[in-house]
VODOMAR-250861 format. One line per 3 residues: their letters; for each residue x, y, z of C-alpha. Coordinates in steps of 0.001 Angstrom, whole numbers, plus 500000, padded with zeros to 6 digits. Example, Ala and Ser with C-alpha at 12.3 -4.5 7.8 and 13.67 -1.06 7.14 Angstrom:
2
AS = 512300,495500,507800 | 513670,498940,507140
This chain:
964
MTN = 133556,450270,649947 | 136010,449181,652507 | 134117,445924,653114
FNC = 133892,445371,649407 | 137642,445850,649014 | 138293,443481,651900
RKA = 136080,440814,650405 | 137834,441374,647107 | 141272,440988,648650
LFF = 140184,437884,650572 | 138785,436350,647404 | 142033,437090,645584
ILT = 144133,435498,648332 | 141965,432352,648433 | 142133,432061,644674
LLL = 145906,432415,644791 | 146224,429793,647522 | 144008,427339,645662
GCI = 146070,427894,642531 | 149256,427254,644410 | 147808,424106,645943
AFA = 146637,422920,642562 | 150013,423751,641038 | 151804,421942,643828
SNA = 149563,418934,643413 | 150549,418790,639742 | 154232,418411,640680
QAI = 155367,414886,639921 | 156385,412905,643010 | 159514,410736,642668
ELR = 159932,407470,644578 | 163508,406692,645606 | 165262,403435,646443
KIK = 167790,403274,649294 | 171228,401802,648563 | 172686,399827,651454
GLP = 176359,399497,652260 | 177444,402924,653522 | 178479,403203,657176
TNE = 176204,406220,657716 | 172877,407709,656639 | 174274,411262,656520
VYD = 175506,412032,652986 | 176589,415536,651924 | 177801,415453,648343
LLV = 177856,413337,645153 | 180007,413233,642039 | 180011,411092,638888
DKQ = 183533,411121,637453 | 184608,410833,633818 | 184799,407052,634124
GLL = 181198,406915,635374 | 182144,406019,638954 | 179926,407453,641690
WIG = 181710,409225,644566 | 179980,409891,647877 | 181051,412378,650540
HDY = 179473,411455,653858 | 179737,411739,657609 | 182316,408930,657820
GLS = 184513,410064,654943 | 184749,409423,651200 | 183516,406348,649321
SFN = 183106,405251,645722 | 180379,402976,644352 | 180586,400930,641128
GKS = 177032,399583,641215 | 177978,396453,643121 | 180198,397409,646046
FTH = 181586,400392,647928 | 185246,401321,648294 | 186093,403480,651302
YSN = 189063,405864,651461 | 190920,407339,654413 | 194196,409016,655334
NQQ = 195998,408594,658640 | 196513,412370,658830 | 192778,413131,658848
TAL = 191676,415256,661775 | 187988,414883,660830 | 186161,412230,658808
AVS = 183195,413987,657149 | 183964,415361,653652 | 182213,417493,651037
DLT = 182785,419631,647907 | 183671,416693,645633 | 185237,417705,642325
EDS = 187400,416124,639615 | 190396,417616,637827 | 191671,417043,634287
EGR = 194062,414336,635533 | 191208,412238,636926 | 191963,413036,640567
IWC = 189018,413423,642942 | 189243,416327,645391 | 187403,416947,648658
HNF = 187856,418599,652031 | 186814,417716,655558 | 185075,420085,657942
NGQ = 188350,420878,659740 | 189628,422413,656519 | 192030,419713,655286
IFY = 192053,419226,651510 | 192513,415699,650114 | 192729,414129,646692
IEK = 192371,410556,645444 | 195155,409447,643148 | 195989,405895,642108
GKM = 193649,404410,644653 | 195015,406335,647643 | 193779,409324,649620
NLL = 196476,412015,649875 | 196667,415210,651928 | 197361,418505,650130
WQF = 199873,419780,652665 | 200375,423114,650856 | 196996,424299,652181
DYT = 197610,425233,655821 | 194283,424401,657456 | 195604,425288,660926
KET = 195420,428995,660020 | 191796,428811,658825 | 188748,429584,660948
SFP = 186404,427447,658802 | 186568,424855,656084 | 187176,426078,652490
RMI = 184829,425980,649508 | 186639,424871,646393 | 186279,424232,642682
IWK = 188463,423132,639751 | 189012,425859,637170 | 191238,425149,634161
DLL = 194372,423543,635677 | 193880,425172,639069 | 192335,424040,642304
LAT = 190841,427170,643848 | 189814,427269,647502 | 188541,430028,649741
SNR = 190728,431091,652650 | 190935,433559,655521 | 193898,435079,653701
GLF = 192187,435422,650331 | 192217,432839,647538 | 194309,429661,647534
AYD = 195414,428457,644070 | 197109,425112,643369 | 198423,424221,639906
IKK = 197464,420531,639544 | 200004,419914,636755 | 202995,421853,638076
KKA = 202071,420958,641673 | 202768,424471,642888 | 200623,426496,645292
KYL = 200157,430176,646076 | 197886,432491,648065 | 196288,435551,646479
LCP = 196138,437745,649550 | 193075,439846,650284 | 191888,441639,653448
NKF = 188472,439999,653166 | 187644,436486,654307 | 186031,434419,651557
GSI = 183388,431788,652233 | 181877,431115,648769 | 183220,430450,645300
TKV = 181450,429859,641986 | 182225,429585,638273 | 180610,432163,635972
GNK = 181506,431438,632362 | 185284,431663,632161 | 185566,433667,635384
ILI = 185574,432873,639083 | 183477,434739,641632 | 184632,434726,645255
AGG = 182374,436116,647966 | 182708,436890,651635 | 180560,439084,653818
QYC = 179494,442196,651864 | 182207,441832,649212 | 182571,439942,645942
YLY = 185621,439615,643721 | 186328,438278,640249 | 189356,436135,639398
EGG = 190406,435691,635751 | 193848,434161,636291 | 197258,435475,637268
NKL = 197718,437175,640619 | 194924,439769,640481 | 191499,439891,642156
TRL = 188973,442451,640860 | 186374,443792,643283 | 182767,443739,642021
NYC = 180138,446411,642401 | 177777,444372,644528 | 174741,445411,646508
FNF = 172834,442898,648600 | 169445,444506,647787 | 167656,442501,650404
NRD = 166592,442996,653987 | 169209,441052,655858 | 169637,440372,659547
KFD = 173036,440194,661117 | 172648,436433,661575 | 171761,435774,657917
LVT = 174391,433798,656054 | 174655,434223,652275 | 176186,431282,650382
FNP = 176888,431372,646648 | 176401,428046,644876 | 179557,426610,643224
DSS = 177670,425916,639972 | 176023,428534,637787 | 173920,428605,634635
NDT = 175682,430669,631953 | 175910,434144,633501 | 173241,433435,636148
IFA = 174543,432944,639659 | 172588,431251,642447 | 172852,431929,646133
FIN = 170766,431218,649216 | 170246,432770,652626 | 169794,430811,655839
PKA = 167977,430741,658181 | 165538,432792,656092 | 165514,429953,653496
ICL = 165560,432267,650480 | 167054,431436,647090 | 168594,434348,645123
RYK = 169376,434666,641416 | 171993,437130,640172 | 173265,438240,636788
LLG = 176891,439171,636184 | 176871,442325,634055 | 180458,443432,633506
NKL = 181775,444250,636947 | 178309,444485,638477 | 176295,441785,640216
RLI = 172566,442378,639764 | 169806,440589,641699 | 167123,439111,639373
DTT = 164637,437454,641710 | 164181,435473,644906 | 162427,432221,645786
KAN = 161234,431266,649263 | 161813,427684,650397 | 159693,425936,652988
DFI = 162618,425211,655326 | 166366,425514,655838 | 168136,425329,652442
NTI = 170832,422653,652217 | 172118,423172,648687 | 171179,424062,645124
SFR = 171878,421268,642622 | 172078,421333,638840 | 170901,418300,636846
NGE = 170042,418063,633153 | 169578,421813,632871 | 167268,421956,635910
QWL = 167958,423686,639196 | 166914,421807,642324 | 166368,423613,645586
NSK = 167186,421155,648368 | 165738,422032,651731 | 165319,420101,654940
KSS = 161697,419133,654258 | 161679,418706,650497 | 163519,419155,647229
RTL = 161954,420648,644130 | 162909,422180,640829 | 162726,425949,640673
NRE = 160022,425615,638005 | 158062,423433,640504 | 157503,420616,638034
LKI = 159297,417948,640123 | 159246,417475,643864 | 160668,415048,646419
DGY = 159405,415187,649988 | 160776,413983,653277 | 164342,412960,652456
NLT = 166364,416046,653526 | 168380,415897,650292 | 171712,417634,649734
DLV = 172652,416748,646157 | 171531,414832,643076 | 173466,413636,640010
TDH = 172769,411511,636921 | 175114,408725,635858 | 175983,407690,632279
EGN = 173130,405148,632298 | 170508,407789,633099 | 170010,406705,636721
QWF = 169361,409507,639210 | 171336,409485,642487 | 170417,411472,645573
SSL = 172325,412237,648762 | 170327,412579,651942 | 171085,413724,655465
KEG = 168396,411308,656638 | 168443,408220,654395 | 172005,408131,653027
LLV = 172401,407219,649345 | 169227,406963,647241 | 168562,406135,643598
KYA = 165866,406182,640970 | 166836,403739,638226 | 166143,404678,634639
NEF = 164804,401172,633975 | 163193,399472,636944 | 161200,396299,637372
KKI = 157594,397184,636710 | 154959,395564,638904 | 152152,394039,636824
DPK = 148519,393713,637786 | 147354,390393,636288 | 143758,391575,636664
IAL = 142485,388380,638175 | 140358,387918,641278 | 142899,386790,643866
EKG = 141815,386002,647377 | 143474,387819,650243 | 146929,386376,650881
DFV = 147006,384538,647545 | 149649,385128,644873 | 150570,383825,641432
RTI = 152974,380861,641460 | 153213,379952,637768 | 152404,381417,634365
FNV = 152429,379735,630970 | 151897,381453,627654 | 150546,379286,624804
SNK = 148300,379844,621753 | 147439,383485,622608 | 146438,382403,626075
TLI = 148107,383083,629388 | 147565,380364,631979 | 147937,381417,635596
GTH = 148172,379163,638649 | 148023,380522,642200 | 149266,379523,645617
RGD = 145713,378794,646839 | 145089,376400,643942 | 143111,378668,641593
FFV = 143639,378319,637849 | 142937,381185,635427 | 142929,381384,631638
KDL = 143430,384816,630032 | 142482,384959,626353 | 144784,387655,624981
TKH = 142803,388088,621761 | 139318,388283,623295 | 140559,389972,626509
ITT = 138536,387520,628576 | 139703,385970,631846 | 138163,382666,632923
KVP = 138598,380948,636267 | 138775,377189,635717 | 137947,375112,638805
LAS = 140222,372243,639762 | 139422,369498,642259 | 139126,370790,645797
GVG = 141960,370333,648231 | 144694,369772,645614 | 146926,372563,646950
AVE = 148904,375131,645025 | 149300,375060,641254 | 153044,374416,641096
NIF = 153859,373947,637392 | 152328,373955,633912 | 153836,371875,631085
QYD = 152942,371577,627382 | 151490,368166,626435 | 150492,368727,622804
NSS = 149155,371552,620640 | 145742,371487,622287 | 146415,370644,625931
VFV = 148727,371222,628857 | 149569,369451,632105 | 148571,371356,635249
CSS = 150540,370114,638264 | 149265,370875,641744 | 150652,369902,645115
IGL = 148754,366585,645183 | 147336,366162,641710 | 148008,366010,637997
FLF = 145470,367476,635541 | 145161,367710,631760 | 143685,371009,630555
NLN = 142225,371259,627046 | 142964,374689,625557 | 140045,374499,623082
NCK = 137138,373643,625344 | 138704,374603,628727 | 137944,371088,630017
VTQ = 139977,369769,632956 | 140663,366040,633434 | 142273,364793,636631
LSA = 144866,362130,635811 | 146228,361128,639210 | 146775,362140,642808
LGV = 150560,362023,642567 | 152545,364370,644771 | 154310,367481,643589
IKD = 155577,366970,640043 | 158839,368884,639856 | 159583,368209,636193
LAI = 158037,366457,633210 | 159381,365123,629901 | 157484,363725,626908
SKD = 158670,361374,624169 | 156856,359333,621545 | 157235,356245,623749
FVL = 156349,357491,627241 | 155765,360406,629600 | 158311,360887,632410
LAT = 157388,362564,635698 | 159922,363669,638352 | 158272,363656,641792
ATS = 159345,364093,645398 | 159386,360309,645901 | 160374,358716,642602
LNV = 160837,358958,638854 | 157537,357853,637351 | 156444,356947,633823
STP = 153236,356575,631872 | 152104,355826,628321 | 152422,358538,625656
DIL = 148626,358622,625207 | 147982,359900,628702 | 144187,359748,628395
HRQ = 144343,356030,627478 | 147140,355162,629845 | 145245,352141,631162
DKY = 145003,350528,627740 | 146514,347043,628078 | 148213,347154,624697
QCS = 149924,350445,625448 | 150903,349203,628899 | 152443,346049,627438
ILQ = 154501,348106,624971 | 155665,350364,627819 | 156677,347351,629911
KKL = 158704,345930,627015 | 160629,349178,626658 | 161071,349644,630419
PNI = 160879,346179,632026 | 161850,347450,635502 | 158742,349599,636000
KPI = 156333,348876,638844 | 152668,349967,639085 | 151885,352815,641490
EFS = 149107,352089,643942 | 145915,354142,643457 | 147333,355643,640239
DGF = 146244,353403,637377 | 148413,353758,634307 | 151355,355300,636196
YSL = 154477,353320,637034 | 157536,353835,639182 | 160800,353566,637230
IFK = 163365,354575,639865 | 162305,354852,643490 | 164415,357883,644434
RCK = 163535,361537,644979 | 163857,363022,641486 | 164494,366745,640978
AVS = 164637,366982,637168 | 164121,364721,634160 | 164581,365004,630396
YAS = 164470,362673,627415 | 167385,362843,624973 | 165833,362223,621563
FNH = 169259,362283,619902 | 170495,359157,621729 | 167230,357783,623229
KIL = 168461,358013,626808 | 166818,359412,629928 | 168617,362123,631882
CSF = 167554,362403,635528 | 168765,364267,638605 | 168744,362832,642122
KDG = 170194,364008,645407 | 173418,362098,644660 | 173968,363621,641215
VFE = 172889,363531,637576 | 172459,360128,635931 | 171960,358681,632486
YDN = 169388,355854,632237 | 169850,353406,629383 | 169194,349667,628959
NQL = 167683,349512,632444 | 170908,350773,634026 | 171867,354027,635724
KKL = 175195,355612,634849 | 176445,358542,636922 | 177633,361561,634929
TFK = 180503,363776,636055 | 182146,366955,634849 | 185902,367244,635354
NTQ = 185681,364184,637632 | 183219,366028,639872 | 179626,365115,640684
INS = 177014,367246,638918 | 174262,368631,641139 | 171242,370107,639374
NTF = 167624,371120,639892 | 166734,371966,636300 | 167080,370647,632725
LSY = 165969,372070,629389 | 165746,369939,626236 | 166744,371003,622747
PDK = 166724,368839,619582 | 170412,367931,619727 | 171346,368723,623340
IFI = 170100,369153,626882 | 171058,372153,629011 | 171860,371389,632651
GTF = 171695,374208,635214 | 174112,373274,637999 | 174750,374446,641534
AQG = 178433,375284,641137 | 179554,374481,637569 | 177537,376989,635581
LLI = 175497,375930,632565 | 176480,372581,631056 | 175495,370889,627799
YNN = 174761,367164,627467 | 174954,365748,623932 | 176309,362761,622034
AGI = 179870,363832,622852 | 179194,363838,626606 | 179229,366777,629044
RPI = 180789,370145,628267 | 180407,373738,629494 | 178870,376442,627336
KNN = 181139,378996,625705 | 182064,381811,628108 | 180630,379863,631032
NLI = 182268,382368,633371 | 179804,385045,632172 | 177021,383112,633865
FSG = 176107,384602,637242 | 177973,382941,640069 | 175946,380744,642388
PIL = 173392,377990,641779 | 171170,378039,638684 | 167703,377568,640171
HLK = 165525,377318,637068 | 165709,377155,633258 | 162711,378288,631214
QVN = 162418,378538,627447 | 160996,381870,626308 | 160484,381925,622528
DKI = 163922,381173,621034 | 165822,382141,624174 | 166360,380581,627589
CLL = 165832,382414,630882 | 168269,381424,633633 | 167229,382158,637189
SSN = 170203,382050,639539 | 170855,383134,643095 | 172163,386466,641756
GIQ = 169542,387383,639171 | 168060,386523,635781 | 169938,386109,632507
VFD = 168622,385653,628973 | 170653,383109,627023 | 170865,382468,623282
PEK = 171111,378656,622945 | 172364,378755,619357 | 175171,381258,619878
ESI = 175715,380096,623466 | 175918,383694,624647 | 174253,385900,627242
VAS = 172064,388553,625610 | 170666,390194,628745 | 171285,390144,632496
YSL = 169126,391466,635324 | 170035,391836,638961 | 167224,391668,641517
PDI = 167923,394520,643948 | 164757,394188,646055 | 163658,390651,645276
SPG = 165268,387537,646687 | 165905,384996,643888 | 164440,382363,646199
NVL = 161105,384183,645987 | 161063,384072,642173 | 158656,381249,641277
DID = 158337,381295,637478 | 159319,383186,634321 | 157577,383423,630955
EVK = 156953,385738,628022 | 153606,387580,627859 | 152760,390097,625127
GNI = 156403,390409,624132 | 157528,391095,627700 | 159163,388799,630231
WMT = 157044,388340,633331 | 158435,387096,636617 | 156143,385696,639306
TTE = 157216,386182,642919 | 155664,385933,646345 | 155354,389736,646215
GIF = 153546,389845,642872 | 154243,389779,639140 | 157042,391945,637761
ELP = 157937,392824,634197 | 161644,392805,633359 | 162816,396105,631870
KSK = 163539,396106,628176 | 166915,397121,626833 | 167415,400861,626788
QRK = 167147,402692,623497 | 170296,404631,624364 | 172898,401959,624799
SHP = 175636,402819,627250 | 179088,401554,626434 | 180868,400310,629537
NIK = 184197,401795,630510 | 187239,400462,632285 | 190335,401910,633873
MEY = 193216,400225,635618 | 193362,401796,639052 | 196427,400129,640544
AIV = 198136,396777,641051 | 199522,394943,644069 | 202861,393197,643618
NGS = 203833,390272,645858 | 200923,391071,648148 | 202391,394317,649512
DTV = 203816,396763,646943 | 201274,399064,645291 | 202138,400063,641724
TTD = 200351,402202,639166 | 200290,402677,635431 | 203572,404581,635749
SLY = 205378,401422,636839 | 206587,399580,633764 | 209551,397634,635110
FHY = 209528,394991,637810 | 212326,393133,639499 | 212493,389434,638695
TQS = 211321,388664,642266 | 208138,390727,641662 | 206388,387923,639818
NIR = 203007,387832,641630 | 200777,390668,640380 | 197139,391433,641179
FYY = 195383,394067,639027 | 192502,396217,640270 | 190222,397835,637701
QTS = 187676,400600,637956 | 184404,400166,636105 | 180791,400860,636959
AYS = 177320,399544,636197 | 174359,400726,638219 | 171159,399552,636592
NSQ = 172453,396062,635998 | 175789,395470,637657 | 175449,391706,637245
SIH = 175698,392069,633466 | 179107,393764,633510 | 182206,391587,633458
IGY = 185880,392309,632963 | 187494,390500,630055 | 191253,390154,630238
RLI = 194210,388407,628726 | 197940,388574,629358 | 199909,388618,626126
GAN = 203263,386998,626751 | 201925,384406,629179 | 201440,380734,628371
DSS = 197680,381238,627954 | 196825,384498,626195 | 193160,383729,625498
WQY = 190408,386009,626783 | 189130,385217,630271 | 186244,386861,632140
TSS = 185642,387765,635765 | 182387,386890,637475 | 181853,390445,638769
IDQ = 183097,393984,638193 | 184971,394263,641485 | 186917,391014,641162
PIS = 190693,391562,641018 | 192769,389709,638421 | 195764,387769,639698
FIS = 198800,386227,638039 | 201214,384065,640024 | 204871,383263,639354
LKP = 205206,385107,636061 | 208401,384378,634213 | 210789,387211,633277
GEY = 209826,388835,629987 | 207680,391455,628294 | 203911,391397,628883
VME = 200865,393337,627734 | 197828,393211,630023 | 194713,393793,627927
SKA = 191353,394360,629587 | 187869,395418,628574 | 184497,395847,630218
VNT = 181806,393620,628714 | 178085,394404,629017 | 176374,391081,628395
AEN = 172902,392610,628761 | 173380,394947,625801 | 176148,393019,624010
LES = 178545,395955,624275 | 182240,396171,625010 | 184507,398990,626047
AVN = 187669,399884,624211 | 190572,397613,625132 | 192732,398976,627943
RYS = 196410,398061,627566 | 199133,398094,630182 | 202622,397017,629136
FLI = 205170,395975,631691 | 208459,394132,631885 | 209676,391677,634475
EKP = 213424,391967,634347 | 215555,388903,633944 | 217650,387862,636944
WWL = 221258,388927,636742 | 222340,385461,635723 | 220125,385631,632626
KTP = 221159,389101,631468 | 223390,389565,628393 | 226620,390645,630173
YLI = 226410,387694,632500 | 225503,385357,629664 | 228555,386603,627729
LEI = 230656,386127,630850 | 229068,382738,631414 | 229691,381646,627818
GST = 233267,382959,628010 | 233792,381209,631349 | 232316,378034,629941
LLI = 234673,378215,626968 | 237623,378836,629285 | 236546,375917,631454
ILF = 236230,373742,628361 | 239665,374864,627171 | 241047,374258,630654
LVR = 239460,370802,630778 | 240721,369971,627290 | 244178,371194,628238
RYF = 244008,369286,631504 | 242848,366218,629644 | 245804,366335,627284
LNR = 248178,367183,630153 | 246829,364257,632129 | 247198,362108,629062
LKQ = 250774,363302,628634 | 251382,362735,632331 | 249918,359249,632100
QKL = 252078,358588,629085 | 255066,359968,630971 | 254212,357829,633986
FFE = 253812,354846,631679 | 257191,355458,630094 | 258746,356181,633495
KEL = 257240,352955,634777 | 258517,351096,631761 | 261891,352769,632311
AIQ = 261794,351885,636014 | 260930,348303,635141 | 263758,348256,632650
QER = 266146,349765,635214 | 264917,347323,637829 | 265534,344508,635424
QRI = 268990,345856,634737 | 269606,346239,638486 | 268409,342723,639165
SAD = 270552,341514,636319 | 273529,343440,637696 | 272892,342157,641208
IHD = 272638,338622,640005 | 275762,339124,637947 | 277695,340913,640663
ELG = 276476,339077,643707 | 275391,335685,642559 | 277623,335344,639486
ASL = 280831,335875,641403 | 279706,333523,644167 | 278688,330833,641683
SGI = 282023,331226,639878 | 283885,330862,643202 | 281863,327793,644108
RIM = 282554,326287,640658 | 286360,326883,641080 | 286392,325457,644597
AEM = 284420,322447,643395 | 287024,321872,640600 | 289845,322120,643124
AKR = 288072,319719,645477 | 287561,317270,642636 | 291218,317309,641699
KHE = 292290,316855,645283 | 289859,313985,645635 | 291361,312360,642556
KEE = 294796,312738,644151 | 293270,311518,647382 | 294130,314738,649072
VVA = 292156,316201,651947 | 289167,318181,650610 | 287411,319113,653883
TDL = 288608,322707,653777 | 287360,323167,650234 | 284033,321612,651043
QNI = 283744,323979,653988 | 284435,326949,651742 | 281879,325677,649232
HSN = 279288,325390,652017 | 280059,328901,653201 | 279723,330358,649728
VSQ = 276477,328483,649130 | 275094,329935,652389 | 276131,333424,651373
LSQ = 274578,332858,647952 | 271324,331745,649555 | 271331,334809,651776
KMR = 271806,337129,648813 | 268989,335388,646962 | 266658,336014,649914
EVI = 267690,339696,649996 | 266882,340071,646291 | 263522,338331,646702
WSL = 262744,340498,649768 | 263466,343715,647916 | 261265,342666,644977
SSE = 258170,341518,646939 | 255434,344201,647218 | 254130,342521,650373
NDS = 257136,343979,652206 | 256418,347590,651111 | 255997,349018,654606
LEN = 258252,350816,657095 | 257347,348370,659841 | 258421,345396,657688
LLG = 261689,347166,656770 | 262647,347825,660401 | 261876,344244,661379
YIH = 263928,342873,658503 | 266914,345124,659334 | 266772,344005,662999
RRA = 266725,340306,662079 | 269540,340557,659518 | 271703,342562,661941
EEL = 271312,339943,664700 | 272203,337199,662205 | 275264,339202,661103
FAN = 276742,339506,664623 | 275506,336153,665925 | 278894,334325,665497
SPI = 281123,337365,666016 | 282825,338695,669195 | 280926,341966,668846
TFK = 277820,342432,670971 | 274901,343826,668936 | 272150,345974,670473
SIL = 269218,347594,668715 | 266707,350213,669832 | 263559,350403,667664
PER = 260443,352634,668040 | 257500,351107,669900 | 254974,352437,667371
VPQ = 255684,352458,663685 | 253300,354472,661471 | 251645,352893,658454
VIL = 254046,354183,655799 | 254343,352559,652385 | 257928,352199,651040
NGE = 258505,350762,647602 | 261154,348114,646953 | 263757,350594,645753
KRR = 263566,352739,648908 | 263614,349676,651160 | 266667,348294,649321
HIY = 268597,351583,649581 | 267917,351902,653295 | 268697,348258,654003
LTI = 271917,348198,651985 | 273124,351443,653589 | 272641,350035,657116
KEA = 274102,346676,656064 | 277220,348401,654703 | 277656,350345,657923
LHN = 277270,347199,660084 | 279720,345227,657865 | 282271,348042,658323
VLK = 281897,347702,662100 | 282314,343943,661858 | 285381,344114,659629
HSE = 287314,347204,660765 | 286155,348594,664093 | 287620,346048,666543
SPD = 284830,347215,668780 | 283474,344966,671524 | 279901,346090,670842
VRL = 277729,348029,668390 | 274331,349784,668810 | 271690,350371,666152
TIN = 269171,353074,667111 | 266168,353929,664921 | 263717,356770,665782
IIG = 260745,358285,663938 | 260097,361991,664450 | 257338,363472,662301
NML = 257963,362292,658782 | 261678,361722,659323 | 263399,358377,659865
LIS = 266481,358879,662114 | 269094,356062,662128 | 272206,355931,664314
IQD = 274957,353192,664146 | 277526,353625,666911 | 280573,351544,667972
NGI = 283448,352164,670408 | 286211,350770,668220 | 289382,352192,666709
GFN = 287547,354474,664255 | 288744,354974,660724 | 291075,357148,658709
NTE = 289101,359886,656847 | 291702,360124,654126 | 291650,356454,653421
SKD = 287955,356109,653735 | 287263,358718,651071 | 288859,356480,648518
GNG = 286663,353479,649451 | 283609,352563,647419 | 281601,351507,650483
LHN = 281209,354926,652056 | 280659,356521,648650 | 277843,354058,647852
MQQ = 276233,354740,651230 | 276225,358490,650541 | 274776,358047,647060
RII = 271986,355810,648299 | 270914,358290,651021 | 271099,361251,648605
TLG = 268877,359275,646184 | 266317,358995,649003 | 266530,362781,649651
GKI = 268201,362280,653006 | 271451,363096,654796 | 274332,360941,656188
KFK = 277091,361988,658570 | 280176,360119,659907 | 281668,360953,663318
NQN = 285109,359541,664257 | 285338,360129,668007 | 285625,357333,670609
GTT = 284696,354991,667889 | 282623,355594,664839 | 279047,356973,664647
VLI = 277001,356976,661444 | 273950,359364,661525 | 271303,359023,658816
EIP = 268152,361204,658226 | 265630,359990,655619 | 262241,361636,654889
F = 259247,359429,654114
């Protein structure tokens, strides 16, 4: 009985083990793709925020990922780099902590330290969650609570140290050691009735998971690697069941209603339906596109895309090392050419695959082109073949080298080869017909026969990369190494775009236009109007366009950054695909097969994913802006100084499955150009330089070209203040000042006019006075002398008649005539403007004084300054000075009885000092006051603004001071 029971027990155990093995084998394995770009392979935590941005907590800190690039965050107060426990609050801030216990948050693009949490008093790092408007974190002192809106912190003190925290409905459970508490707000912690109900060693560590499912709480024990499930019943915590893991438990993750148990060796759902082995996962999240992201302590950041490139088995007999180079879908047949030179025909209706032999040694099948409805050109490395689709017959046409492109018109067939641009007759099978050849030579007289290739001619002997025939203007478009050319009337004309050479490897003809895929200018259109870009050319992937292929009514563009599907009628991108694991240089051909787009590569054939049924609208958020290259501003900053005119905006948007299809559309309302523009990638900042003062509205939106979706428009209004000289108070002041200046100038103008009129009248008056003076002088001086001469002449005449002696009278007449002549010279001297200088005046006075005393007993001496400044004296001033000195010298000659006289003239500053001194008998002051001579002298000097003094001591001294 015992043996029977043993056998029974053994049988039961084996059956159970086999069932478990079978059950485990039914678990679906998930293949993950590694994302490169993080500085470490040790990732602890993941978070997808409300904007769809992926946040990664890893060994080197915190990073965000938008599907195209990583952004790394740091704070100079960090005492440790590694972070975990990522969470987001209602304000959009991202929270985390490092393993030294510091708590940080990301706000407006910067990592900030929460200084209110004193990590220096903690023995371990906190566990934290966001609950309502509170950040709650475990602490040695109890529970730390931070109000994220009021920005106030407090500690709820408790004698127990807490190490776990989790949300249960609208309550918070905090656990530490053998104790659990509930927190429902306020300042109160309620202790739970909690029993461990499990054999526990003293080294076992119980950790409650931050997330829960309704009222079910999850916890795990290490190193026993046991998962626990509890129910919260009132104030009691009841254990439901346990699950044993196969190794150390890292975390428990919640995704789409499933609980994942992440251990060192594997991760699996608690219902054992899904399993991932060998990655040492710590967390998994799902983004808004349905992609699954995984954090690993071994491989870093991993992903399983919701829509991935599917590898296709063409179901043809390929030799080892061979691969498909080209595919061509026509008339329910798929034609396949391989690298080893094999050619296959798959009949899609009969499901039959036929291998069609080509000539041996022709090399790889490079390209397939449509010739007519029943045949195609098959181009190999060193041969050109015509394949009949109806009877599967192959005809070799020539041994030309690699044919890179081919164009067909009603007049000829054009072939672009590695050595030249060649041409043949339109009836390729009768290309040697003399009549057809003669017609071809008339149309293209410059062609030359190609040796060993009857019926083929060389048109242009240059390496040709692409060729197309423009049926709308009957011209040939061809691409060479030195650019794209137009061939017409036996002449080549180089085409340019914006005065720049066009470099291209691929053309595609349409009835009224030809599309040109360029290296650096996007997708261009050639038509009767010339060369122009397509609409929204900036939505084309950056980098060279390698190949254009028509697929039904659309065009596939292969560029260095991926594949795009283009609508030629609307000139818009309808789908975009990045190539995460495939180099675009390894993509050989693209075509449509069975309603799907196939892509041939050196690694096999891949099917492009179709558009998702659940379309995901992109999102966009302005993160921050940089002003003048240094100042960081946020959405709170609405006013800028007039010097802050250079602004660069940074936006936050994400796209994971197809980041190449997301672009940022933007326009600045208030600028000169307010039309919509588009960035080439999602992480490209938007810059504006030298903005003028004024009000602006920056509008932006995320555009998904693959699904033809747009986000809501994000608006940011800001004002660049006017400089102080353009503000209203200054303008009022400026206008007022301008008016005052105008009034002042008008007043000054009229004052100047009045002054000029006054000067004119004064001048006229001076002229009139001068005329009167001259008239008076002539009357007084010359008139009296002339009258005396006339009387003396009468007396001399009478005496002569009486024969009396007239010598004395004649002598008197001579004397008076001399005096008259002298007075005339003085008048002329005073009137001449050539004598209007101080130097001339002093010289004239000296000469006249010497002449005055020349025949007298008085000795005359004069002392004049050696240097006389250049001072202009008008005739009136000169006359007054001269006549004053003359009067003084005449007085000496007539009354002084002095043996000598001395004239001294000095110049000190702007004063003219004159001294006339004799040693005669002097004069009587009483008598002199009644004389007109002295009175005239005083009046003349006063008129000049000077002073005159008379000293009567040991002769007479006359002192004169005159300013000039």
